[in-house]
N, C-alpha and C positions, 0 to 999 in steps of 0.2 A: 354735462349731460353725461351720462353715467354710460359702465365700459361694455352693458350688454348692445347700447342704442350706438354708442363709437362702431361697437364688432358689426351691427347691422348695414350700416353705414358704409362699412367698408365694402360687405359681401357686396353690394348694391353699386356701390362703384365699379366694380371689376365689372359685373355682369354688363356696362358697357362696354360695345366693342362695335364694330364697322360689320361683323358678322351680324350682330344683333341691331340692326340697323342706323348707329351714328359714321360721321362721318369721320375723316383723317382729324381733323384736328377734335374732335371732341371725344375721338376716343385717344386719342393721347394724355389730353386733358383729367380724362375720369381716371386713368389709370395711375398719370402725375399726383393726383389728390388721394386715390386710394395707398399709394406707400408716403406719402404724408404723415397721413394718419396714422397707420401702421409705426413709424417711426416717431413718432408725438407723444404715443401711446404705448409704445413700448407691447404693441400685439403680438401675440406669438404663435404659431403657425397655426396651434391644435386646436386654438379658438375661431381661427377662419374656417377651418377643414373638417373640423370635429373626427380629428382622426389624432394620431400621433404623433410629433412632428417628428421628420426625416428628411433629410436630403435628397432633392428630387434632383434630373433634367428634363429639362425642357427643350425643343427641337424648333430652329426655325424651319421654315422654307425656306430650299435651295433658291441659290443665287450663283451667277458669274461675275454678279459684280466685283471687281478688285477692289473698292473701297469699303464692302461690306466690314470686313475681319475690323478695322482701324473701328466702326461705329458700332458692331457689338461688344468691344471693349471697351469702349466708354458709355455704353448701358449695361454693361455687367458691373462696373465701379462704382456707379450711381446705386444701384438695386441691390443692394449687400452678394451679389452675385460671381462667380468665373464664369469664363467662358470658355472653351474649346473647337477647334473648326472640324468637320469630317467628310470627306471627301465624297458623293455621291456622286458622283461620271469625273469625266477629261476634267470638263469646267467647272461643275459646279461644285457647291459645295453647301452643308447645314450648321448652322451657330448652336451650339447646345449651350443651355444656360443652367448654370451646376447652383444648387440652393435652396431654399426654404421653398415648397409648392407657391407663397401665394407674390412669393417676390419675383419668381423665377417667369410665369406669368406675365407678372406686368412689364419684366423688362423686355420677355416676348413682343407683347402688344406694341412699345415703345418702340423697340427697335423695328422691328413688320412696318410699320406706320410711316415711321421716318425714313427708314429706307426707299417708301415708295413715295414721299415727300419729299424728300433729296433729292431723287433720281425727279421727277418730274420740274421740279425747278431750274434742277440743272440744265434737261432740256430748252425748256423755256430762255433762261438765262441766252444758254448758245445759239440761239433764233439769233436772239440782239446783239450779241459782243462780236462786228464782224473781225475787229482789229488781235482777237485771243485765240490764234488758231486753240488752242490747250483747254478751251472756254470751261468744258464739262466739267473736263479734272480740278481746273485752276476755283472755278464754284467750290465744286467737293472738297475739296480740302480744305476750303474756309468754310464750306458749312458741317462739316461733321468740327473742328473747332471752337466757330460758336455752341454748337450743342452741347461738346464735352463742355466749355467754361459756364451757362446759366446750370447746368444740371451739378455742376460742383461746387454751384455758389448755394446749392440747394442742400446735397450731401454735408457742405460743411456748415450748414447753420442745422441739421437733425444730427447732426456728428456720427453719420451713416458709418459703418465699419463690418466690412463683412464677416459670419461669425466663424468662431474657429472650426466649428462644425464643419462649417462648409469648404474649407480650405486644408484642413485635413482631410475630407472626402476627397478634393480634387486632386490634392497633392497623393492621392492614393492611385489617382486612375492610371496615374505613371504616364503620360501621354508624350508623343514624342512632341519639338520644336516645331514652328514652320516658317517656312522660308519665303512664301508669299509674300511679296510689297504693295501696297497702297501706291495712288496716285502721288508723282510730285510737284510742288507750286511751283509756277512759274510766275504768273502777273498776279500785282499785287490789288492793283482795281478788281479785278473775279476774285480773288479770296475773298475779300473784303465786305465785297457782296455778298456772297458765301455765307460769309461769321452773321450779317445782320441778319443773314434768309434762317441761319442755326440757332439763335438766341429768339429770334421771334415763333420758329416753329414748337421752341420748348413751353416760352411763356404767354401764345397769346393763340385766338382761336382764327386769326388771320391769317390761314394757309390758302386760301380759297382766292386770295385777292388776284384783281387782274393783273396780269405781268407790269404795267408798267406804273400800280402802282409799289409792288416789288422791288423794280432797278433804281427806281426814286427814294428806296428811304431810306 
């Protein structure tokens, strides 16, 4: 496949989003495929956007979920980005991915969809796990860990590294350190089930499977 066809394929993959009619699973898979093609072929931002390559900031929707910072950090590490949080209200924050435009937009898509998927699956598990009073939090800790492990495999294979220009830009923002803490894990079974769900959310299209299928995986 010649370079122009590769670039066109990446652009088409990036057009597939929930807003454009895809379901959660499809949006994540299209974004991951685009990222793989970008890294495999060392595609530059200017080739995708027809503009001068520059570091951009891509903000997510606001959320009060305590585990959102952990997920955003995992996504940033595996999409050649850096990330920081910005308080919007007393309880809600948005997360800003710093990177080349293509990387930041892909990171935001994957983050947003995995945030929604993780929350939905954790609530489904919470309804089932009567013996774990902290089922939601424990499942989420595992979910983020499962997502991290699966994405790191891909990043290792593709030798994904955050560009120096992005790191320099990020360091120049002079951001303060966050004191927010994510949920703590206390139940190994719930964590294990969350890990399996996180891995599956990244590598498959089976996120809309019924609850019974998820819990017996």
